[in-house]
C-alpha positions as CSV (number, residue, x, y, z in Angstrom):
1,M,-0.4,-13.5,3.7
2,P,2.0,-11.9,6.9
3,A,0.6,-8.6,8.8
4,I,4.4,-6.3,8.1
5,S,3.4,-3.8,10.8
6,R,1.2,-3.0,13.2
7,F,-0.6,0.4,13.7
8,R,-2.0,2.2,16.1
9,G,-4.8,-1.6,16.1
10,I,-4.4,-1.5,12.4
11,F,-2.8,-4.2,10.6
12,V,-0.9,-3.8,8.1
13,R,-0.5,-6.7,5.1
14,L,2.3,-6.1,1.8
15,M,0.3,-8.2,-1.6
16,K,1.0,-8.1,-5.7
17,L,-2.1,-8.0,-7.3
18,P,-1.5,-9.3,-10.7
19,C,-2.4,-6.5,-13.0
20,R,-2.1,-3.4,-10.3
21,G,1.3,-4.1,-8.7
22,L,2.0,-3.6,-4.6
23,A,-1.6,-3.0,-3.2
24,I,-1.5,-2.0,1.0
25,F,-4.0,-4.6,3.2
26,A,-4.9,-2.3,6.2
27,N,-8.0,-3.6,8.8
28,Q,-9.1,-3.0,11.9
29,G,-12.3,-5.4,14.0
30,E,-14.9,-4.8,11.2
31,E,-13.0,-2.0,8.4
32,E,-11.4,-3.6,6.1
33,V,-9.3,-2.0,3.1
34,V,-7.3,-2.8,0.6
35,V,-5.3,0.3,-1.0
36,D,-2.9,1.0,-4.0
37,A,0.4,1.5,-2.7
38,A,1.8,4.0,-5.5
39,T,-1.0,6.5,-5.1
40,L,-2.3,5.7,-2.0
41,R,-6.6,4.9,-3.9
42,I,-8.9,2.8,-2.6
43,I,-8.6,0.0,-4.6
44,S,-11.5,-2.5,-2.8
45,G,-13.4,-1.9,0.6
46,S,-14.3,0.6,3.1
47,A,-13.9,2.1,6.2
48,S,-14.9,5.5,8.6
49,L,-12.5,8.4,7.4
50,G,-10.5,8.4,10.3
51,F,-9.3,4.3,9.1
52,L,-8.1,5.7,6.5
53,E,-6.6,8.7,7.5
54,L,-4.1,6.1,10.0
55,V,-3.6,4.1,6.9
56,H,-2.3,7.6,5.0
57,E,-0.1,8.6,8.0
58,W,1.3,4.4,8.1
59,A,1.7,5.2,4.4
60,R,3.4,8.4,4.5
61,L,6.0,7.3,7.9
62,H,7.2,4.4,4.9
63,E,7.0,6.3,1.8
64,T,10.5,5.4,1.0
65,D,10.2,1.7,1.6
66,L,7.1,1.8,-0.3
67,K,8.4,3.8,-3.3
68,C,11.0,1.1,-3.5
69,A,9.0,-1.8,-3.2
70,V,6.9,-0.4,-6.0
71,N,9.7,-0.2,-8.3
72,A,11.0,-3.7,-6.9
73,M,7.8,-4.3,-8.2
74,Q,7.7,-2.7,-12.5
75,P,9.5,-4.7,-15.2
76,R,12.9,-4.2,-15.5
77,H,12.9,-1.9,-19.0
78,A,9.8,0.0,-17.1
79,R,11.9,1.3,-14.1
80,A,14.8,1.9,-17.2
81,F,11.8,4.4,-18.6
82,A,10.7,6.3,-15.8
83,Q,14.5,6.9,-14.4
84,L,14.8,8.7,-17.8
85,I,12.6,11.2,-16.9
């Protein structure tokens, strides 16, 4: 899985998880975490608070792109329903 970004020493990758959708994989040295791209909740891993704050900061900076990617990964009928709400 290629790195899509380096942000303040953190390598950021996006990956599709079965039954979960799009996830952000971030690592820096020994710290590694997988975060749900839609909710920004930790799926696996553990990291210091400072590391997690940097991952969330990266996600906020790329919020529009992440939303587009998450929507593109949803089934077509789910996207149509979400637009009605």
